C-alpha positions in Angstrom: -64.8 -34.8 129.2 -65.2 -37.4 126.5 -67.0 -41.0 128.6 -67.0 -40.8 132.2 -64.5 -41.7 134.6 -64.5 -46.3 134.6 -65.2 -45.2 130.1 -61.7 -43.1 130.7 -59.4 -46.0 133.3 -60.5 -48.6 130.2 -59.7 -46.4 127.3 -56.3 -46.8 128.6 -55.5 -49.7 130.3 -56.1 -50.4 127.0 -54.3 -48.4 124.5 -51.5 -49.1 126.9 -51.9 -52.7 125.5 -51.8 -52.1 122.5 -48.8 -49.5 123.0 -46.9 -51.8 124.4 -47.6 -54.5 121.8 -49.7 -56.5 124.3 -52.2 -56.5 121.3 -51.1 -56.3 117.9 -52.1 -55.5 114.8 -55.5 -57.7 113.4 -56.2 -59.2 117.8 -60.0 -59.0 117.0 -61.8 -57.4 120.1 -64.6 -59.2 122.5 -68.1 -58.5 121.8 -68.8 -55.6 124.1 -70.9 -58.1 126.0 -68.2 -59.9 127.4 -65.7 -57.7 127.7 -68.4 -56.0 129.9 -68.5 -59.4 132.4 -64.6 -59.2 131.9 -64.4 -55.6 133.1 -67.6 -55.9 136.0 -69.0 -52.1 133.8 -72.0 -51.6 131.9 -72.2 -52.3 127.7 -72.0 -48.6 127.5 -68.7 -47.5 129.2 -67.9 -50.7 127.1 -68.8 -48.4 123.9 -67.5 -45.0 125.7 -63.8 -46.6 125.7 -64.4 -48.2 121.9 -65.3 -45.1 120.6 -62.1 -42.9 122.2 -59.9 -46.3 121.1 -61.7 -45.6 117.4 -60.8 -41.2 117.2 -57.2 -42.4 118.0 -56.7 -44.4 115.4 -56.1 -48.1 117.7 -58.9 -49.7 116.6 -61.2 -50.7 113.8 -65.3 -51.6 113.7 -65.9 -54.2 110.7 -69.7 -54.3 109.9 -70.4 -58.3 111.2 -66.9 -59.2 111.8 -66.3 -57.4 114.8 -62.8 -54.8 116.4 -59.9 -55.3 115.1 -56.7 -53.8 116.3 -55.2 -51.5 113.4 -51.6 -50.6 112.9 -50.6 -48.4 115.0 -48.1 -45.6 113.0 -45.8 -43.0 115.2 -47.3 -41.3 117.8 -48.0 -37.9 116.9 -45.1 -35.7 119.1 -46.4 -32.9 121.9 -45.7 -30.1 120.2 -44.9 -26.7 122.7 -44.7 -23.6 121.7 -41.4 -21.5 122.6 -41.4 -17.8 121.3 -38.1 -17.5 120.2 -35.1 -20.6 119.6 -32.5 -20.2 122.2 -35.8 -18.4 125.0 -35.1 -21.4 127.7 -31.6 -20.9 127.3 -31.2 -16.9 128.2 -28.6 -16.2 130.3 -31.2 -14.9 132.7 -34.4 -16.5 132.7 -37.9 -15.2 133.4 -40.1 -16.1 135.0 -42.5 -16.9 131.6 -39.3 -19.2 130.1 -38.6 -20.8 134.0 -42.5 -21.1 133.8 -41.7 -22.9 130.5 -40.0 -25.2 131.4 -41.2 -26.4 134.3 -44.3 -27.4 131.8 -42.1 -28.7 130.2 -40.9 -31.3 133.1 -44.6 -32.2 133.3 -45.3 -32.4 129.7 -42.3 -35.3 129.4 -43.1 -37.2 132.5 -47.0 -37.5 131.2 -46.3 -37.9 127.7 -43.4 -41.2 128.8 -46.5 -42.8 130.0 -48.3 -41.6 127.5 -45.5 -43.2 124.6 -45.0 -39.7 122.9 -42.3 -37.8 122.5 -42.4 -33.9 123.1 -40.8 -31.0 120.6 -40.2 -27.5 121.5 -40.5 -25.6 118.3 -40.0 -21.3 118.1 -43.2 -20.1 117.2 -40.8 -16.7 116.4 -37.1 -16.0 114.9 -36.9 -13.5 118.3 -39.2 -12.5 120.8 -40.3 -9.1 120.0 -43.5 -8.7 119.4 -46.1 -11.7 117.9 -45.9 -9.8 114.5 -42.0 -11.9 113.9 -44.4 -15.0 113.6 -41.6 -17.8 111.8 -44.9 -19.8 109.9 -42.8 -21.5 107.5 -41.4 -23.0 110.9 -44.9 -23.2 111.9 -45.7 -25.2 108.5 -45.6 -28.8 109.8 -48.4 -28.9 111.9 -51.9 -30.6 110.7 -55.4 -32.0 112.4 -53.4 -34.9 113.7 -51.0 -32.7 115.9 -51.5 -32.0 119.4 -50.4 -28.3 121.3 -49.5 -26.8 124.2 -49.3 -22.9 124.6 -48.5 -20.9 127.9 -49.6 -17.2 128.1 -51.5 -15.8 125.4 -48.2 -13.7 123.3 -49.1 -16.3 120.9 -52.6 -15.1 120.2 -51.5 -13.7 116.4 -51.5 -17.8 116.0 -54.9 -18.7 117.0 -56.2 -18.3 113.4 -54.0 -20.8 112.4 -54.2 -22.9 115.0 -58.0 -22.8 114.6 -57.7 -23.5 110.3 -55.1 -26.4 111.1 -57.5 -28.0 113.4 -55.3 -29.4 115.4 -55.6 -30.3 119.2 -54.7 -27.5 121.2 -54.3 -27.1 125.1 -53.6 -23.1 126.3 -52.8 -22.4 129.7 -53.5 -18.3 130.5 -54.1 -16.2 133.1 -57.4 -15.0 132.9 -56.4 -12.0 131.0 -57.3 -9.7 127.3 -61.0 -11.0 128.1 -62.3 -10.1 124.4 -59.1 -12.8 123.1 -61.1 -15.7 125.6 -64.3 -14.6 124.4 -63.1 -15.1 120.3 -61.9 -18.4 121.0 -64.7 -20.1 123.3 -65.9 -22.1 120.3 -62.3 -23.5 119.5 -62.7 -26.7 121.2 -59.6 -25.3 122.6 -59.3 -27.1 126.3 -58.6 -23.9 128.5 -55.8 -24.0 131.5 -56.8 -20.9 133.8 -54.7 -19.8 136.3 -56.9 -18.5 139.6 -55.2 -15.2 140.3 -58.0 -13.6 141.2 -58.0 -16.5 144.0 -54.1 -16.3 144.6 -54.9 -12.2 145.1 -57.3 -13.1 147.1 -56.3 -16.0 150.0 -52.7 -13.6 149.9 -54.7 -11.1 151.9 -56.5 -13.0 153.8 -53.0 -15.1 154.9 -51.7 -11.9 155.7 -55.1 -10.2 157.5 -54.6 -13.3 159.7 -51.3 -12.8 160.8 -52.4 -9.7 162.2 -51.7 -7.0 159.2 -54.4 -4.2 158.8 -52.6 -2.1 156.0 -51.8 -4.0 152.9 -50.1 -2.3 150.3 -50.2 -3.4 147.1 -47.5 -3.9 144.0 -48.4 -4.5 140.4 -46.7 -3.7 136.7 -50.2 -4.1 135.6 -52.0 -1.7 138.2 -54.4 -0.3 135.4 -54.8 -3.0 133.3 -59.1 -3.3 133.5 -60.6 -5.8 135.0 -56.6 -7.6 136.4 -58.1 -10.8 138.3 -54.8 -9.9 141.1 -55.5 -6.1 141.6 -60.1 -7.5 141.8 -58.5 -10.4 144.2 -56.9 -8.4 146.2 -58.9 -5.8 146.5 -62.0 -7.5 147.6 -60.7 -9.4 149.8 -59.8 -5.6 152.0 -63.6 -5.3 151.4 -64.9 -8.6 152.6 -62.8 -7.6 155.9 -63.9 -4.3 156.2 -60.4 -3.5 155.9 -59.5 0.7 153.6 -58.8 0.9 150.4 -56.2 3.0 150.9 -55.2 3.5 146.6 -52.0 4.8 148.2 -51.3 2.2 149.1 -51.2 0.8 145.5 -48.4 1.1 143.5 -46.5 0.2 140.3 -43.4 1.5 141.0 -41.5 -0.2 142.9 -38.8 2.5 143.5 -42.0 3.5 145.5 -41.8 1.4 148.1 -40.0 3.1 150.6 -41.5 6.2 150.3 -44.9 4.7 150.8 -44.0 2.9 153.8 -42.4 6.5 155.3 -44.9 8.5 154.5 -48.9 5.5 154.6 -47.0 2.2 156.1 -48.2 -1.3 155.4 -47.5 -4.1 157.4 -48.1 -6.6 154.4 -47.4 -6.3 151.3 -48.2 -8.6 147.3 -45.6 -8.3 145.3 -46.7 -9.1 142.0 -43.0 -8.6 139.7 -42.9 -11.3 136.5 -38.9 -10.0 136.7 -38.5 -10.7 140.1 -35.8 -14.0 141.7 -35.5 -15.4 144.5 -31.7 -14.9 144.0 -32.5 -11.2 144.4 -34.2 -10.9 147.7 -31.6 -9.0 149.5 -31.0 -7.0 147.3 -35.0 -6.8 146.6 -35.4 -5.8 150.2 -32.2 -2.9 150.2 -34.7 -1.4 147.2 -37.5 -1.4 148.3 -36.3 0.0 152.3 -38.1 -2.5 153.7 -37.6 -4.1 157.4 -37.0 -7.8 156.3 -39.8 -8.8 159.2 -43.0 -7.0 156.4 -44.5 -9.4 155.3 -44.8 -9.6 151.5 -46.3 -12.2 149.8 -44.6 -13.1 146.2 -47.0 -14.5 143.1 -44.7 -16.2 140.8 -43.5 -19.9 139.8 -40.6 -20.4 142.0 -40.5 -21.5 145.5 -40.0 -18.7 148.0 -36.2 -20.5 148.7 -33.1 -17.5 148.8 -35.1 -15.4 150.7 -33.9 -13.5 153.4 -37.5 -12.3 155.5 -40.3 -13.6 156.8 -42.6 -14.7 153.5 -44.8 -16.0 152.0 -45.3 -16.7 148.0 -48.4 -17.7 146.4 -47.4 -20.2 143.1 -48.4 -22.5 140.6 -47.3 -26.1 140.1 -46.7 -25.2 136.0 -45.0 -29.3 136.2 -49.0 -30.5 137.2 -50.1 -28.1 134.7 -47.8 -29.6 131.7 -48.9 -33.1 132.8 -52.8 -32.1 132.5 -52.4 -30.1 129.6 -51.1 -33.7 127.6 -53.5 -36.0 129.0 -56.4 -33.9 127.8 -54.7 -33.8 124.6 -54.1 -37.8 124.6 -57.4 -38.7 126.2 -59.1 -37.3 124.2 -60.8 -34.2 126.1 -61.6 -31.3 124.2 -63.5 -27.7 124.9 -63.0 -28.5 128.1 -62.5 -25.1 131.1 -59.7 -25.9 134.2 -59.3 -23.8 136.7 -55.9 -23.8 138.7 -55.4 -22.5 142.0 -52.0 -21.1 143.3 -50.1 -23.1 146.2 -49.2 -20.7 149.0 -45.2 -21.5 150.8 -44.4 -20.8 154.0 -41.1 -19.3 154.4 -39.1 -18.8 157.7 -35.1 -18.2 157.7 -33.2 -20.7 158.3 -36.0 -23.4 158.6 -38.1 -25.5 156.6 -40.1 -24.2 153.5 -43.3 -26.1 154.2 -46.4 -26.3 152.2 -49.7 -24.7 153.9 -53.4 -25.5 152.7 -55.2 -23.4 155.3 -58.9 -22.5 155.6 -59.3 -19.0 156.0 -62.7 -19.4 158.1 -61.3 -21.3 160.2 -58.2 -19.3 160.9 -60.0 -15.4 160.6 -61.2 -14.1 163.9 -61.7 -10.7 162.4 
């Protein structure tokens, strides 16, 4: 991260004064030694803050004359890429579109604090395969651009974005390690969704509530190194519970039959197409008792569930805001790990967030 906390805070304060007009073009800043006394920090801290302001084109240092506020250009907007033009207005939204809406919400709030606008730009003409990328529509991207990407669907764009030397914040789910390895030298800020932690903590939550035969549904069950599956398996091993392959399935239609044959008292559900409004139909489809503990992992909360359960979810609005902050404060080449939050649900009772330490509550 560029600069320490003190220099970053000073940079933010001075940049706000410049954007608000309290410091205008041509104003001369005090010498570093004077500013250090004024703000109660070291000259090194002042020097780092000035460097960040120079990199953003807010000040200019003239030899033997001093540091001056420069003429401010209209800030380059934050660009959030979408798969296709109508992706956020599709009648039957997906978890991915809902996630992008949450990211957009958080990004707009953060951008407003910085005095920058946000724009959404479709990367393709439809939402089929990355081969349909609309290169002409993306030709505006330059070294001044600040781009937010959610997911690896846009992987065909990565070399193009690197060639344009724009700043990029990428949120991903730790899947496709070969792609992530390839972009390590790009200088992008990577926001990794810790699905491994989500799977591990979800299983420990169920174990703490008496579950001993925990099933798992995952459409990508056979994907090598899938982080959610790995977290599920490692949690079972840690607590000495059997890893029964018969309790792992990727076809939701198999759930009722598996429960009749093998029996499970807990279920870790990873279904990217599940929405809480379909919970009644979903439980009927599974053929399971509503009291069976079900843990979902998706971007929504537990509102609308008709049975006892919990959701492991990521706060994408907060992630969107943090992505904007890194792009606008010059942070580059950093890896951030995003931890999921657990939301507990009991029908007819208030939903509550729960932060717990499994090492304390588990006694098995």
